[in-house]
C-alpha positions in Angstrom: -63.8 149.3 143.3 -65.9 146.4 142.0 -64.8 144.2 145.0 -65.7 146.9 147.5 -69.1 147.3 146.0 -69.7 143.5 146.3 -69.6 143.9 150.1 -72.9 145.7 149.9 -74.8 142.9 148.2 -77.5 141.6 150.5 -76.4 138.6 152.6 -72.7 139.6 152.6 -72.5 142.0 155.5 -72.3 141.6 159.3 -76.0 142.6 159.7 -77.2 140.3 156.9 -78.8 137.8 159.3 -80.9 140.5 161.0 -84.3 140.6 159.4 -85.2 144.0 157.9 -88.6 144.2 159.8 -86.8 143.7 163.1 -84.4 146.6 162.3 -87.3 148.8 161.2 -89.2 148.1 164.3 -86.2 148.7 166.5 -85.5 152.1 164.9 -89.2 153.0 165.0 -89.4 152.0 168.7 -86.3 153.9 169.7 -87.5 157.0 167.8 -91.0 156.8 169.1 -89.9 156.2 172.7 -87.4 159.0 172.6 -90.0 161.5 171.3 -92.7 160.3 173.7 -90.5 160.1 176.9 -88.7 163.5 176.2 -86.2 165.0 178.5 -82.8 163.5 179.2 -84.0 159.9 178.8 -85.7 160.6 175.5 -82.6 162.4 174.3 -80.4 159.5 175.3 -82.6 157.1 173.3 -82.5 159.4 170.3 -78.8 159.9 170.8 -78.3 156.2 170.7 -80.2 156.1 167.4 -78.1 159.0 166.0 -74.9 157.2 167.0 -76.1 154.1 165.1 -76.9 156.1 162.1 -73.5 157.9 162.2 -71.7 154.5 162.6 -73.5 153.1 159.5 -72.8 156.3 157.6 -69.1 156.1 158.5 -68.9 152.4 157.5 -70.6 152.9 154.1 -69.3 156.4 153.3 -66.7 155.3 150.6 -69.3 153.2 148.8 -72.0 155.9 148.6 -72.6 158.2 145.7 -72.4 161.9 146.5 -76.2 162.2 146.4 -76.6 159.3 148.9 -74.0 161.0 151.2 -76.0 164.2 151.2 -79.3 162.5 151.9 -77.8 160.4 154.7 -76.1 163.5 156.3 -79.5 165.3 156.1 -81.2 162.4 157.9 -78.5 162.5 160.6 -78.8 166.3 161.0 -82.6 166.1 161.4 -82.2 163.3 163.9 -79.7 165.4 165.9 -82.0 168.4 165.8 -84.9 166.3 167.0 -82.7 165.0 169.8 -81.7 168.5 170.8 -85.3 169.7 170.8 -86.4 166.7 173.0 -83.6 167.5 175.4 -84.8 171.1 175.7 -88.3 170.3 176.7 
């Protein structure tokens, strides 16, 4: 288990070379554009974001503590609900 935790050390993963501010701005931009545009296009943008969150959750699931899993599932559920509401308007 110690070796598997070491893969989560900053600088060791495949996304390590992507600066955190760039990721933050990308997520913020996708979310903001999805909510602002609304309809099928907005839902597609938010759906893309939800798929990314789900992929990251799936990749890190075994390394997360139960509390971290619940919190991340909650974030994913809220994102899916926002996507659904944007699609409906």
